[in-house]
C-alpha positions, 0 to 999 in steps of 0.5 A, a space after each residue: 459487482 454481479 449487476 455490473 455489465 463488465 463488457 460495457 465499461 466507461 473507461 479503461 486505462 492505467 492506475 497509479 498509486 502515489 504516496 506523498 508523506 501521509 497522503 495517498 492518491 489513486 490516479 486513473 490515467 489514460 494509458 497512452 497520454 498519461 492524462 488524469 481521468 479521475 483521482 481518489 484521495 485515500 482515507 486511512 479508514 478505508 472509506 474512499 475505497 471499498 471492496 464489493 461484497 461478491 467479488 475480489 476483483 472489483 472495488 468502489 472508489 470515491 473520486 474527488 474533483 480537486 477544483 470543485 470538491 465534488 465527489 462521485 462513486 465509481 466501480 473499478 475492476 481488475 482483469 485478474 485477481 492477482 492485480 486486485 490483490 496487489 492493489 489491496 496490499 499496496 493500500 494496506 502497506 500504506 496504512 501500516 506505514 502511517 500507523 508505524 510512523 505515528 506510533 514512533 520508535 516506542 510503538 514497536 513494543 518488542 524492541 528495547 532501546 539500543 542504549 539499554 542493551 550493553 555492548 559486547 565485544 566479540 573480537 578475537 585477541 591477538 593470541 586467540 585462534 578460532 578453529 572450525 571443523 567441517 565434516 566431510 
């Protein structure tokens, strides 16, 4: 990113991250009209979005033309680190969600199935009383 002239950018606009099932798309859209400028289908292995080595605010996206299948690499930058952090977390959350879905309920490992745990009845009987003393 140190070689990029951040004052000479090709485009500025809105980024939308859209998840549909297991698929995630990063759409770059015109900020006023919403017209699609470019789309990056996100790969779970992270090869379609790569953070540059020398900055936490800049990334390289692999954008794909859906009609022709042609792709190009573009650099994007965020004006603040917090925006870049939120972008990164959104991508990581999607990967975690997909991995959890694929692992299924048995993939959690720490939780036992609810059928294996016996139910305990903690209700008070008619003649029982619960007393709580609050110190003051």
